[in-house]
SETI-186289 format. One line per field, with one value per residue: residue number from 0; residue in one letter; x, y, z of N, C-alpha, C in turn. Coordinates in pm, whole numbers. Example, Ala and Ser with C-alpha at 12.3 -4.5 7.8 and 13.67 -1.06 7.14 Angstrom:
seq [0	1]
type [A	S]
n.X [1319	1285]
n.Y [-569	-225]
n.Z [780	708]
ca.X [1230	1367]
ca.Y [-450	-106]
ca.Z [780	714]
c.X [1320	1290]
c.Y [-330	3]
c.Z [780	787]
END
This chain:
seq [0	1	2	3	4	5	6	7	8	9	10	11	12	13	14	15	16	17	18	19	20	21	22	23	24	25	26	27	28	29	30	31	32	33	34	35	36	37	38	39	40	41	42	43	44	45	46	47	48	49	50	51	52	53	54	55	56	57	58	59	60	61	62	63	64	65	66	67	68	69	70	71	72	73	74	75	76	77	78	79	80	81	82	83	84	85	86	87	88	89	90	91	92	93	94	95	96	97	98	99	100	101	102	103	104	105	106	107	108	109	110	111	112	113	114	115	116	117	118	119	120	121	122	123	124	125	126	127	128	129	130	131	132	133	134	135	136	137	138	139	140	141	142	143	144	145	146	147	148	149	150	151	152	153	154	155	156	157	158	159	160	161	162	163	164	165	166	167	168	169	170	171	172	173	174	175	176	177	178	179	180	181	182	183	184	185	186	187	188	189	190	191	192	193	194	195	196	197	198	199	200	201	202	203	204	205	206	207	208	209	210	211	212	213	214	215	216	217	218	219	220	221	222	223	224	225	226	227	228	229	230	231	232	233	234	235	236	237	238	239	240	241	242	243	244	245	246	247	248	249	250	251	252	253	254	255	256	257	258	259	260	261	262	263	264	265	266	267	268	269	270	271	272	273	274	275	276	277	278	279	280	281	282	283	284	285	286	287	288	289	290	291	292	293	294	295	296	297	298	299	300	301	302	303	304	305	306	307	308	309	310	311	312	313	314	315	316	317	318	319	320	321	322	323	324	325	326	327	328]
type [M	S	H	F	N	Y	T	Q	E	E	D	L	G	N	P	F	A	D	P	S	I	S	H	A	L	G	S	G	Y	T	S	N	D	F	E	A	T	P	Y	N	L	H	S	S	S	S	T	L	N	D	S	R	P	A	S	P	P	P	Q	K	G	G	I	Q	P	P	Q	P	S	F	D	A	S	H	V	R	A	A	A	S	L	N	A	R	E	D	E	L	R	K	R	E	E	E	L	A	A	R	E	A	A	L	A	R	E	R	E	S	M	R	A	A	G	L	H	P	P	N	W	P	K	F	Y	P	L	F	Y	H	D	I	D	A	E	V	P	E	G	Y	K	P	T	V	K	K	L	Y	Q	L	W	L	G	T	Q	A	L	L	V	F	N	M	V	A	C	L	L	L	L	I	T	H	P	D	N	L	E	Y	V	A	S	G	F	G	V	S	L	V	Y	I	P	F	I	G	A	C	S	L	Y	L	W	Y	R	P	V	Y	W	S	Y	T	R	S	T	A	L	Y	T	Y	I	Y	L	L	F	G	G	L	H	I	L	F	A	F	Y	M	A	V	G	I	P	G	S	G	G	A	G	F	I	N	A	L	A	A	L	T	N	G	K	V	L	A	G	V	F	C	F	V	A	M	G	G	W	V	M	S	G	L	W	S	L	W	L	W	K	V	V	H	G	H	T	M	E	K	G	H	T	L	Q	A	A	K	S	E	A	I	S	Y	G	V	R	S	G	V	A	Q	D	A	A	G	A	Y	V	M	S	N	D	G	N	F	N	R	V]
n.X [24956	24777	24493	24367	24497	24554	24676	24628	24556	24311	24125	24088	23896	23659	23413	23282	23465	23558	23578	23412	23189	23083	23016	22821	22619	22547	22541	22705	22856	23160	23422	23536	23326	23151	23310	23343	23094	22954	22694	22441	22289	22130	22002	21734	21397	21278	21480	21552	21320	21316	21527	21447	21383	21154	20832	20771	20578	20248	20237	20140	19876	19897	19784	19521	19428	19132	18841	18622	18277	17964	17638	17325	17087	17168	17245	16999	16862	17013	16962	16684	16681	16811	16621	16407	16518	16546	16275	16182	16335	16225	15965	16019	16116	15880	15711	15854	15827	15549	15518	15662	15498	15260	15357	15411	15151	15037	15186	15109	14838	14854	14970	14760	14584	14440	14392	14455	14208	14230	14107	13845	14104	14057	13871	13903	13746	13762	14001	14191	14375	14490	14729	14860	14687	14544	14590	14861	14791	14528	14516	14495	14224	14079	14162	14047	13779	13768	13824	13596	13402	13485	13451	13175	13092	13184	13030	12773	12779	12818	12582	12396	12463	12382	12104	12054	12101	11885	11681	11733	11715	11467	11294	11002	10863	10911	10837	10839	11102	11211	11170	11323	11581	11605	11598	11829	12018	11994	12078	12357	12481	12336	12337	12610	12698	12559	12661	12923	12919	12761	12837	13109	13283	13216	13314	13579	13650	13597	13809	14029	13985	13886	13617	13299	13061	13086	13141	12902	12734	12836	12780	12504	12432	12602	12495	12248	12345	12429	12181	12080	12253	12191	11926	11948	12064	11852	11695	11442	11193	11189	11301	11555	11763	11971	11929	11869	11598	11547	11758	11693	11448	11532	11697	11521	11366	11529	11717	12023	12268	12191	12089	12321	12476	12310	12321	12593	12595	12426	12586	12794	12661	12591	12845	12936	12754	12819	13089	13059	12917	13106	13307	13154	13119	13386	13431	13241	13349	13578	13458	13352	13590	13714	13540	13327	13010	12652	12544	12766	12801	12572	12626	12851	12733	12567	12761	12901	12695	12657	12905	12909	12726	12458	12280	12292	12181	11925	11837	11845	11626	11414	11251	11224	10917	10711	10579	10752	10762	10889	10872	10834	11016]
n.Y [4452	4745	4828	5071	5355	5665	5968	6229	6386	6489	6347	6112	6145	6182	6006	6022	6080	5865	5731	5524	5528	5781	5743	5547	5676	5868	6138	6329	6500	6600	6547	6788	6966	6920	7008	7274	7389	7380	7235	7434	7465	7667	7788	7949	7837	7905	7919	7655	7550	7676	7564	7316	7069	7109	6953	6664	6649	6500	6156	5931	5712	5755	5908	6123	6476	6593	6652	6935	6913	6926	7048	6938	7079	7343	7403	7387	7598	7818	7809	7856	8117	8256	8219	8368	8623	8661	8663	8894	9082	9066	9157	9422	9519	9495	9679	9915	9928	9962	10213	10372	10344	10467	10727	10794	10789	11002	11215	11204	11262	11524	11645	11621	11797	11707	11662	11520	11520	11776	11942	11993	11977	11779	11611	11548	11678	11800	11942	12221	12500	12800	12939	12769	12726	12957	13233	13471	13748	13749	13636	13789	13874	13630	13523	13705	13651	13393	13442	13588	13386	13219	13402	13428	13176	13187	13401	13297	13111	13282	13427	13228	13187	13432	13417	13201	13319	13495	13307	13201	13424	13526	13772	13964	14105	13978	13734	13394	13315	13065	12927	13095	13045	12776	12794	12946	12763	12567	12712	12709	12460	12450	12704	12728	12512	12572	12828	12757	12578	12710	12975	13030	12816	12820	13083	13049	12854	13006	13184	13012	12857	13028	13062	13144	13039	12961	13208	13355	13199	13255	13532	13528	13372	13489	13744	13681	13605	13849	13978	13802	13852	14117	14078	13913	14100	14266	14127	13990	13868	13523	13455	13356	13530	13730	14025	14376	14428	14227	14286	14544	14495	14326	14496	14700	14554	14508	14308	14305	14173	13985	14170	14316	14117	14066	14311	14316	14097	14201	14413	14261	14125	14341	14440	14210	14202	14443	14399	14173	14288	14465	14284	14147	14338	14361	14107	14119	14324	14191	13999	14151	14247	14017	13958	13785	13661	13628	13460	13310	13174	13013	12850	12713	12575	12397	12255	12134	11973	11793	11665	11544	11347	11381	11487	11282	11067	11167	11183	10917	10817	10848	10747	10749	10759	10606	10815	11022	11157	11197	10964	10879	10616]
n.Z [10478	10488	10284	10288	10272	10360	10271	10356	10657	10735	10592	10723	10915	10772	10643	10399	10215	10086	9767	9675	9840	9782	9516	9542	9676	9485	9479	9385	9526	9665	9901	9954	9901	10114	10315	10245	10256	10527	10732	10866	11163	11255	11046	10861	10825	10588	10407	10389	10280	10034	9915	9855	9608	9330	9332	9141	8834	8816	8740	8475	8544	8807	9118	9065	9087	9257	9059	8977	9059	8881	8934	8822	8869	8900	8641	8507	8634	8551	8276	8277	8378	8174	7972	8074	8073	7797	7725	7863	7730	7474	7527	7602	7359	7205	7340	7294	7018	6995	7123	6945	6719	6811	6846	6581	6479	6621	6517	6249	6278	6377	6155	5977	6085	6300	6646	6968	7233	7483	7662	7895	8154	8351	8236	7931	7645	7396	7163	7253	7211	7217	7166	6988	6770	6688	6469	6491	6499	6594	6841	7092	7085	7082	7324	7501	7453	7551	7820	7877	7860	8075	8285	8274	8367	8633	8722	8704	8913	9134	9116	9179	9449	9557	9512	9680	9931	9930	9948	10202	10378	10300	10218	10311	10118	9881	9640	9518	9575	9619	9376	9219	9318	9243	8960	8915	8995	8799	8583	8589	8484	8241	8099	8100	7932	7695	7628	7582	7358	7170	7125	7209	7115	6834	6764	6821	6631	6405	6394	6382	6157	5971	5859	5724	5819	6096	6201	6169	6323	6575	6585	6597	6835	7018	7029	7150	7398	7501	7540	7735	7949	8024	8088	8316	8481	8543	8727	8780	8999	9073	8831	8837	8832	9022	9036	8993	9085	9278	9453	9544	9672	9880	10031	10114	10285	10493	10471	10453	10383	10183	10001	9931	9805	9587	9454	9382	9208	9012	8915	8807	8595	8434	8358	8224	8011	7874	7810	7648	7439	7332	7241	7058	6861	6778	6662	6461	6305	6218	6061	5850	5749	5647	5448	5477	5408	5449	5258	5186	5424	5424	5204	5296	5506	5367	5230	5445	5539	5327	5318	5566	5539	5593	5401	5215	5359	5393	5129	5062	5187	5026	4723	4368	4203	3942	3817	3836	4075	4411	4660	5001	5155]
ca.X [24955	24637	24461	24317	24612	24520	24793	24591	24506	24169	24039	24061	23771	23549	23382	23232	23576	23581	23513	23308	23066	23025	22954	22698	22511	22508	22507	22790	22931	23292	23452	23563	23199	23098	23391	23328	22960	22909	22551	22413	22167	22050	21948	21588	21316	21248	21592	21542	21207	21348	21629	21390	21350	21010	20771	20755	20439	20185	20263	20025	19840	19909	19665	19483	19359	18984	18781	18498	18153	17858	17503	17230	16987	17226	17241	16860	16828	17077	16889	16557	16709	16839	16494	16330	16581	16508	16134	16172	16392	16127	15856	16067	16119	15743	15663	15919	15767	15416	15534	15701	15381	15172	15416	15390	15010	15015	15244	15024	14716	14886	14990	14628	14500	14365	14466	14383	14142	14311	14032	13916	14212	14012	13794	13917	13636	13805	14131	14180	14507	14487	14863	14903	14595	14496	14695	14923	14720	14395	14524	14438	14078	14027	14187	13944	13653	13779	13810	13454	13329	13519	13384	13032	13071	13200	12916	12658	12792	12793	12440	12328	12484	12295	11967	12048	12084	11746	11598	11754	11659	11327	11228	10856	10808	10955	10777	10906	11246	11252	11181	11436	11703	11611	11635	11970	12099	11990	12152	12502	12521	12268	12395	12752	12714	12510	12756	13045	12902	12683	12907	13254	13348	13207	13403	13715	13670	13596	13943	14128	13957	13846	13496	13187	12952	13106	13135	12762	12677	12871	12708	12366	12421	12668	12395	12153	12412	12425	12046	12065	12326	12112	11805	11984	12092	11726	11663	11299	11172	11157	11367	11687	11862	11979	11960	11832	11470	11568	11847	11619	11349	11601	11745	11408	11312	11629	11808	12135	12365	12134	12080	12454	12513	12231	12375	12720	12559	12376	12701	12865	12588	12602	12979	12942	12682	12895	13208	13014	12880	13229	13370	13067	13152	13518	13415	13167	13445	13662	13378	13347	13724	13740	13445	13231	12872	12553	12531	12880	12774	12473	12694	12935	12646	12526	12878	12924	12590	12682	13024	12881	12636	12320	12201	12282	12084	11790	11801	11825	11496	11313	11272	11145	10808	10701	10530	10855	10758	10966	10788	10914	11018]
ca.Y [4597	4791	4893	5207	5438	5806	6054	6351	6352	6526	6250	6002	6170	6209	5880	6046	6103	5743	5741	5422	5573	5893	5690	5473	5773	5936	6277	6417	6588	6555	6580	6932	7038	6913	7091	7417	7436	7301	7246	7535	7429	7788	7850	7967	7734	7946	7884	7511	7524	7722	7477	7186	7059	7112	6820	6626	6647	6370	6062	5853	5600	5791	5966	6249	6570	6587	6740	6999	6847	7016	7006	6956	7180	7474	7422	7416	7733	7915	7807	7924	8260	8307	8223	8483	8745	8673	8701	9035	9163	9070	9246	9559	9555	9514	9806	10024	9936	10023	10356	10437	10349	10572	10857	10820	10821	11139	11308	11206	11334	11668	11690	11630	11894	11641	11662	11451	11615	11821	12038	12040	11890	11665	11518	11611	11660	11846	12006	12367	12559	12929	12974	12682	12721	13088	13317	13563	13876	13734	13571	13869	13874	13499	13509	13785	13575	13280	13500	13621	13262	13179	13496	13395	13062	13235	13487	13210	13055	13389	13457	13122	13213	13545	13365	13119	13411	13540	13198	13186	13541	13533	13901	13956	14167	13903	13603	13303	13306	12925	12897	13171	12972	12655	12830	12988	12641	12501	12795	12683	12365	12472	12820	12699	12428	12645	12933	12694	12517	12791	13097	13034	12724	12872	13196	12992	12793	13109	13242	12911	12801	13139	13024	13236	12974	12972	13349	13396	13130	13334	13659	13501	13331	13590	13850	13631	13608	13988	14000	13724	13919	14233	14022	13872	14220	14325	14056	13967	13762	13391	13431	13301	13636	13813	14155	14501	14422	14144	14357	14655	14439	14274	14608	14768	14467	14494	14194	14378	14083	13936	14283	14348	14013	14085	14427	14274	14014	14290	14479	14163	14100	14461	14438	14101	14241	14544	14334	14088	14374	14515	14175	14116	14436	14326	13992	14166	14393	14088	13934	14241	14256	13896	13947	13675	13701	13529	13363	13219	13088	12913	12755	12628	12484	12291	12173	12051	11872	11690	11588	11464	11238	11410	11498	11150	10988	11219	11144	10773	10782	10869	10682	10812	10675	10604	10943	11125	11218	11128	10912	10831	10470]
ca.Z [10455	10472	10155	10313	10306	10333	10286	10427	10789	10751	10526	10813	10991	10679	10574	10264	10122	10013	9636	9659	9910	9705	9395	9580	9708	9361	9506	9306	9615	9708	10039	9963	9907	10250	10403	10211	10296	10643	10766	10970	11236	11285	10924	10867	10757	10452	10321	10365	10190	9900	9857	9818	9465	9300	9323	9000	8788	8834	8633	8426	8628	8947	9182	9002	9178	9243	8960	9027	9019	8833	8973	8711	8904	8870	8497	8470	8683	8462	8149	8299	8391	8040	7898	8123	8022	7656	7719	7902	7622	7365	7567	7593	7218	7160	7396	7222	6885	7010	7150	6820	6632	6863	6815	6438	6459	6669	6421	6129	6313	6381	6018	5912	6156	6406	6771	7077	7326	7596	7743	8016	8197	8430	8150	7799	7549	7265	7161	7271	7231	7147	7119	6879	6656	6644	6412	6587	6511	6653	6972	7202	7079	7121	7468	7571	7443	7644	7954	7893	7890	8211	8375	8276	8457	8771	8753	8727	9048	9231	9108	9255	9592	9594	9519	9800	10044	9926	9998	10346	10450	10256	10243	10310	9998	9764	9619	9426	9601	9605	9234	9168	9350	9160	8823	8916	9005	8668	8488	8591	8378	8114	8031	8078	7813	7576	7591	7531	7227	7077	7081	7224	7021	6697	6738	6820	6500	6300	6386	6347	6024	5885	5786	5744	5892	6240	6238	6181	6438	6693	6586	6639	6975	7099	7052	7250	7529	7548	7592	7857	8057	8071	8150	8451	8561	8589	8851	8799	9099	9019	8702	8856	8827	9142	8982	9057	9156	9397	9545	9605	9763	9998	10113	10176	10389	10598	10446	10396	10320	10058	9909	9880	9709	9466	9382	9319	9092	8908	8852	8724	8473	8349	8299	8129	7891	7801	7755	7537	7329	7269	7167	6944	6756	6725	6572	6344	6219	6156	5956	5735	5693	5571	5339	5500	5388	5491	5150	5198	5540	5382	5115	5380	5581	5275	5204	5563	5546	5227	5357	5684	5504	5630	5279	5152	5434	5364	4992	5058	5244	4924	4593	4262	4153	3797	3765	3853	4208	4515	4768	5115	5166]
c.X [24815	24618	24413	24430	24581	24641	24761	24524	24358	24078	24010	23933	23653	23517	23337	23344	23610	23510	23404	23178	23001	22957	22825	22585	22465	22479	22590	22869	23062	23316	23481	23435	23142	23178	23370	23195	22912	22764	22533	22282	22075	21996	21795	21518	21286	21359	21589	21433	21240	21448	21576	21362	21200	20958	20747	20608	20379	20208	20135	20001	19851	19779	19637	19415	19209	18933	18652	18375	18047	17722	17407	17126	17038	17221	17099	16819	16889	17005	16755	16574	16737	16711	16409	16388	16547	16364	16114	16228	16296	16010	15898	16072	15978	15685	15726	15860	15627	15425	15575	15583	15282	15227	15398	15245	14979	15069	15160	14893	14739	14905	14858	14536	14416	14452	14386	14320	14233	14238	13892	14016	14162	13930	13797	13803	13677	13941	14113	14318	14513	14624	14906	14816	14556	14611	14739	14843	14587	14398	14467	14286	14020	14050	14085	13809	13654	13765	13665	13373	13357	13451	13235	13004	13085	13081	12789	12662	12764	12645	12358	12343	12395	12149	11949	12031	11943	11653	11612	11690	11510	11261	11075	10795	10853	10884	10865	11058	11295	11267	11297	11569	11716	11652	11782	12062	12105	12071	12300	12542	12460	12329	12543	12776	12670	12608	12885	13028	12828	12751	13058	13325	13332	13301	13549	13746	13673	13733	14048	14108	13914	13728	13383	13078	12968	13102	12991	12691	12711	12792	12564	12359	12499	12577	12291	12216	12414	12289	12025	12136	12246	11981	11835	12013	11964	11682	11516	11279	11127	11225	11503	11798	11858	12021	11902	11704	11483	11657	11773	11516	11415	11648	11631	11344	11414	11722	11932	12231	12314	12124	12215	12498	12436	12281	12508	12692	12507	12490	12780	12794	12594	12739	12993	12870	12759	13020	13170	12978	13003	13297	13285	13097	13290	13507	13339	13259	13539	13589	13372	13485	13756	13643	13349	13089	12778	12534	12646	12861	12673	12538	12783	12851	12601	12643	12909	12820	12611	12800	12999	12786	12492	12232	12186	12183	11942	11746	11776	11693	11383	11351	11180	11040	10804	10657	10631	10855	10840	10873	10879	10902	10941]
c.Y [4639	4857	5033	5292	5580	5889	6179	6314	6382	6426	6132	6022	6194	6081	5901	6073	5979	5749	5639	5463	5688	5844	5616	5569	5848	6081	6373	6511	6521	6595	6726	7013	7035	7000	7238	7473	7352	7329	7339	7501	7548	7854	7852	7859	7772	7911	7736	7480	7564	7630	7341	7182	7055	6971	6787	6625	6509	6282	5991	5735	5632	5849	6103	6340	6564	6691	6804	6929	6951	6959	7033	7061	7320	7504	7457	7556	7841	7923	7879	8074	8324	8318	8342	8614	8767	8717	8848	9126	9174	9162	9392	9606	9579	9645	9925	10040	9998	10172	10431	10449	10457	10710	10893	10855	10963	11242	11318	11279	11485	11723	11705	11729	11834	11633	11586	11552	11650	11919	11981	11935	11764	11565	11575	11574	11700	11914	12157	12421	12688	12962	12893	12694	12859	13167	13427	13691	13868	13670	13657	13868	13741	13476	13589	13714	13456	13328	13540	13496	13215	13272	13471	13278	13104	13321	13406	13148	13161	13427	13354	13144	13328	13501	13274	13205	13468	13432	13183	13302	13559	13667	13889	14011	14098	13768	13522	13297	13161	12887	12973	13102	12847	12686	12871	12867	12568	12580	12756	12579	12399	12589	12798	12619	12501	12752	12874	12648	12605	12922	13095	12941	12772	12989	13150	12930	12898	13174	13139	12858	12906	13100	13120	13173	12991	13116	13393	13321	13206	13464	13641	13472	13422	13707	13807	13630	13750	14019	13925	13793	14038	14187	13977	13992	14285	14258	14041	13853	13631	13359	13366	13403	13721	13953	14269	14490	14342	14215	14469	14604	14387	14387	14680	14686	14441	14375	14248	14284	14030	14048	14319	14244	14029	14205	14393	14188	14100	14362	14385	14136	14220	14465	14327	14136	14344	14484	14245	14172	14427	14406	14135	14212	14407	14210	14032	14241	14296	14018	14021	14251	14136	13877	13830	13729	13590	13422	13262	13123	12979	12807	12660	12530	12368	12196	12081	11940	11759	11602	11500	11349	11264	11417	11363	11061	11035	11179	10995	10729	10798	10792	10748	10712	10682	10738	11056	11192	11132	11089	10858	10680	10427]
c.Z [10426	10337	10174	10363	10266	10361	10363	10556	10805	10686	10615	10891	10903	10604	10433	10164	10042	9880	9618	9726	9833	9579	9425	9612	9585	9379	9425	9392	9647	9849	10056	9971	10047	10344	10374	10258	10410	10673	10884	11036	11259	11160	10930	10787	10615	10357	10288	10266	10048	9832	9816	9669	9445	9286	9178	8960	8802	8712	8593	8516	8775	9001	9121	9104	9156	9145	9016	8972	8982	8870	8858	8740	8877	8721	8451	8513	8594	8328	8163	8310	8255	7957	7943	8074	7875	7641	7756	7793	7505	7400	7560	7447	7163	7211	7323	7082	6892	7036	7023	6725	6678	6833	6668	6410	6506	6570	6295	6156	6319	6241	5943	5980	6266	6531	6876	7172	7443	7688	7771	8066	8267	8349	8008	7705	7407	7278	7167	7303	7150	7089	6998	6754	6602	6583	6508	6606	6582	6792	7085	7203	7127	7271	7549	7566	7539	7789	7981	7927	8033	8313	8384	8369	8603	8813	8776	8867	9152	9231	9186	9405	9638	9604	9641	9925	10047	9981	10149	10424	10422	10294	10228	10182	9869	9759	9523	9450	9586	9458	9170	9196	9264	9017	8816	8926	8872	8565	8480	8486	8243	8036	8006	7951	7686	7532	7534	7387	7126	7040	7103	7125	6876	6669	6741	6685	6389	6285	6346	6205	5923	5794	5821	5830	6042	6287	6259	6293	6566	6698	6631	6789	7069	7127	7154	7390	7585	7608	7724	7974	8110	8136	8294	8540	8612	8719	8878	8899	9034	8888	8715	8851	8953	9100	9063	9139	9285	9500	9617	9705	9891	10088	10182	10288	10500	10582	10374	10322	10187	9955	9850	9777	9578	9385	9314	9196	8978	8837	8764	8593	8378	8281	8196	7999	7808	7736	7637	7416	7255	7186	7046	6829	6696	6626	6447	6249	6149	6043	5831	5667	5606	5455	5354	5487	5436	5385	5153	5316	5503	5293	5196	5461	5493	5247	5322	5574	5449	5267	5479	5657	5540	5507	5210	5226	5406	5224	4982	5115	5143	4797	4491	4212	4000	3739	3786	3986	4306	4628	4879	5125	5291]
END
């Protein structure tokens, strides 16, 4: 009698229905599972992939994944870059500290009344700012004085051009045209510098500092400038002034262009002299209003001399002898 006796007919065609085979395979599936879920040849690959069990983690002593390798040159380059960044950061901090120190010095100089030179723009020699330094009530007067100085420089250049035309045309009834042109050329830097430092700067300081000394310096040299303007308007041959005499001589000799330029120069010098005279009277009235006297100007001059060390240097050049007299060293 056979030991394989199956009561169900469908189990005869299913070898996995044998309990011994299912136990040997260890799958845990029964014959009913295979019959309930038959294998589909047309199923998608994604479904098969998803049904796969996850790969187990690597075990000890097994093959390890490759580790990233580090190049020593890359490490050195990174360290060098960091060092450069630190150095640049230190330099930036030093520059910022220097700029802050300069700003503090400028502020302290402004607080003490000292300012960096700002005039002229192309080559600063001194500080000049009418709006910042001159009191509000005196700004129009100082601006007119500054315009007078600028007009004087322009008039000196135009006067030189008129004398140059006299030299080119050379009227027969005029002598010394060459020397006149040379003197007019010298007038541009000489009179320009003298007028700047002898009457314009003193009157500027007299309004900004309200001192008698600078006021009287302007009254002296401003008066000389008035005389110089009228002297140039006369136009004496060889004097460097293209004024009335030179203009008349050029026109009578038929040198019309040179004569016209000389007449324009003469008119400019006359206007400059009148304008200077009017401003001189305005400054003189300001001097009387402030009560500045000549004695006060002398006292200020002595005070400035002592503070500048001139008197001390002069006194140091002498020593007292035994008889009480001062002898030069």
